[in-house]
Each structure stands twice: as structure tokens, then as C-alpha cells.
C-alpha positions as CSV (number, residue, x, y, z in Angstrom):
1,M,-23.6,76.0,41.5
2,N,-21.1,75.3,38.4
3,K,-22.4,74.3,34.6
4,K,-22.4,70.4,35.5
5,D,-25.2,71.0,38.4
6,D,-27.2,72.8,35.8
7,K,-27.6,70.7,33.1
8,D,-27.8,68.1,35.9
9,D,-30.9,70.6,37.1
10,A,-32.3,71.0,33.6
11,K,-32.4,67.3,33.2
12,A,-34.2,66.2,36.0
13,K,-37.1,69.5,35.1
14,K,-36.9,67.8,31.8
15,K,-37.6,64.3,32.8
16,A,-40.4,65.5,35.1
17,G,-42.5,66.7,32.6
18,K,-42.1,63.4,30.4
19,K,-45.5,62.2,29.7
20,N,-45.7,58.4,31.1
21,S,-48.7,56.7,29.4
22,Q,-51.4,56.4,26.8
23,L,-55.0,56.8,26.3
24,I,-56.0,54.8,23.5
25,L,-59.3,55.5,21.9
26,R,-61.5,54.3,18.7
27,L,-63.1,57.1,16.8
28,D,-65.0,57.8,13.1
29,K,-62.0,58.5,10.7
30,D,-63.9,61.6,9.6
31,D,-64.1,63.2,12.9
32,R,-60.4,62.1,13.6
33,D,-59.4,63.8,10.4
34,A,-61.1,66.8,10.7
35,F,-60.3,67.5,14.3
36,V,-56.5,66.9,13.5
37,A,-57.0,69.6,10.3
38,L,-58.9,72.0,12.4
39,C,-56.0,71.9,14.9
40,K,-52.9,72.2,12.3
41,E,-55.0,75.2,10.8
42,M,-54.8,76.5,14.5
43,D,-51.0,75.9,14.5
44,T,-51.7,73.3,17.7
45,S,-51.7,69.5,17.9
46,A,-54.3,67.0,18.6
47,A,-52.6,65.9,21.6
48,R,-52.0,69.0,23.0
49,E,-56.1,70.0,22.8
50,I,-56.9,66.7,24.0
51,R,-54.3,66.8,26.9
52,G,-56.1,70.2,27.7
53,F,-59.5,69.2,27.7
54,I,-58.7,66.1,30.1
55,R,-57.0,68.9,32.8
56,S,-60.0,70.8,32.7
57,Y,-62.3,68.2,32.9
58,V,-60.7,66.8,35.6
59,K,-60.5,70.4,37.5
60,K,-64.3,71.1,36.7
61,H,-65.6,67.7,37.6
62,G,-62.9,66.0,40.0
63,K,-62.9,65.5,43.4
64,G,-60.4,67.1,45.9
């Protein structure tokens, strides 16, 4: 393999891991602000924590 092949493989892996969907939800501003602030204090993002929650919920309650 050459450097071009390595670059192409890296691009393909990066593209495969991209998020391609959104979930929009409404919640109380105070709850949202408290959650975002807590995530920031814990050096994480709200989006990362919500994605983690969804994955664990599906793993626990999903069929298959």
C-alpha cells in the first residue's frame, strides 16, 4: 500500500463514522441549561452524553 491508499482508507473510515441524522426535542430551558453546564463541568458535551444514553437504552431495551 502507498500513502495515497492510506489516505483513502482514512477518509473512508472517517466518512463512515459521520452522523447523518438529527433528533429534535423540546425541553425546559432551565433543564437544558443545567444539563449543558454539568456536561461542561465534566469535560464532555451534551450531544455525546445524549448519544451514549440512546445507545445504552437501545442495547438494554431493544429487540435483536
